[in-house]
N, C-alpha and C positions, 0 to 999 in steps of 0.2 A: 504494500500500500504506500503510495507516494503522498507525502504531506507537504503542505506549503502554508506558511503563516506570513501575511503581509500587513504591515502597519502603514496607514495613510494619515498624514498630518500629525503624527507623533511617533516617537521612537519606541520600539518594542524592547522590553527588558527580558532577561533570561527567565525570570519567574513567570512572566506572561507566556513565553514560549513553552516552558515546561508544563504550565497549567493547560494550555491548548493541546499539547501532545498527550497528556494523560487523558484528556477528554476524547481525543481521537482513539486512543487505545480502548476506552470504554465502549466505543461503538463496534469494535471488532468482535465482541462477545456473541453477536447474532449469527456468526458463521457465514455471512454473505460475502460475495466476491466484490469487495470494495476496491476499486482501481485507484482512486485518489480522493483526497479531502483537501480542500483549500479554505483557509480562514482569512477573511479580509476584515481588519479592524480599523475603524476610522474614528478620529476624535471629532466631536460635533459640538458646536456652540451656537445656539440660536436664542435670541431674545435674552441674552445674559445668562442662560442656563447651560452648564456643561454636561456633556453626556457622551456615550459611545454608541456607534453603530457597528454591529457585528453581522457578518454574512458567512454562512457555511455553505460550500458547494461540494456535494458528495456525488462522485461518479460511481455507479454500480454497473457491473457487467450485465448486459442484456436488459437494461432498464434506463430510462431517461435520467438526467441529472437532477438530483434533489437539492433545492436551494432553500435555505432557511435564513430569514433576516430577523434580527432582534435589536431593539434599542433599550438602553437603560443608563441610569446615572453612574452605576458601578460596573466596571468592565467584567469583573469576576462573576457578578450576578447575571450579566448578559450572556456570558459563556455558559453558565449553568442552565439558564432558561433555554438557550439554543440547543444545548446538549439533551435536555429533556424532550424537546420537540423532535430532534433528530432520532432519539431512541424510540419514540413512539412510532415514527414513520418506518424505521427499519424493523421494529418488532412486528408491525402489521404486515410488512412485506415478507418477513421470515415466516410468520404464521400462515400467510397465504400459500407460500411454497410448500410448507410442511403438511398442511391439512388439505391441500388440493387433491382431490380423488382422481387418480389416473386409472382408467379402466384396466390397463395392462397390469398395473401393480396389484389391483384387486384380484384379477384372474390368477396371477402367479401365486398370491398368498392363499387363495382357495385351493389351488392344485397342491400346494405343499401341505395344507391341512388335510386334504383328502388322502394323501399318501402316508401320513403319519399314523403310526399305530401306538396306542396308549398301552404302556406296560402294565401287567397285572389285571387287565380287563379283557373281556371278549373283544373280538375284532369288530370295529365299528364300520358299518357300510353306509356311506353318505348317500342320500337320495334327494332328488329335487322335488319340491312341492308343486302340485298342479294348481297354482293360484292365478291362472290366466284370466278367469272370469268369476264374478261373484255368483253364488248359488244359494238356493233356498235350503232351509234346514232339512226338509224332507228328502231333497235330492242327495244331500250329504249323508243322511241316515241310510238311504238305499245303497250308496257307494260303500259305506262301512259294512253293511250286512253282506254285500257281494264280495268284498275283499277278504273277509275273515280276519282282519287286523283288530287290534285292541282299541285303537283310536284313529280319528281322521281329522286333519287340520284343513280348514277352508276359510274363504272370505264370504261373509254373508252379504245380503243386498245393501246393507248400510256401510259397506267397505270395512267392517270390523273383522279382525282375524278371530275365528272361533275354533273350538275343539269339541268334537262329539266323541264320546267314549262308551265302552261297554262296562257296566257295573257287575259286581259279583252276583247280584240277585237276578241277573238276566235282563234288567232294564237298561236304559241308555241315559247318560248324563250329558249336559251341554255347558260349556264355559263360553 
């Protein structure tokens, strides 16, 4: 990661440079491919009030440049506020990348689960549910009777997932 700190209309001290570099290192915790970070610090005096303008420009791989501008009377407070805002943006981008559901990853994880055999248990044979269309309870009851299975899972007409099962007394139950 390339870093650059520029001071406009005032001279940068080593403590300001070190503080900015520690802020840059804090942004690397998200594991994103940060190409470069540039900080431009300007002294600003308007209407007799002194202050600082701070601009962070963060270049990420495969993403547009993120620019964060912050103004404050205190330079260190401006750096902290800009760092908080940059952390929020980078965390959101990281969460988007991590939680994005890629269909190939899901299929691969399902295949590995199908092939895995649990030790100390009988072999588990995965089956796919026939949940293509909603059905009436009576239709599900007929399928359960025809199959000879202990229970049948289906979606009812209200799009609720239901389970119909055989009880020990010969009657049927419905969840």
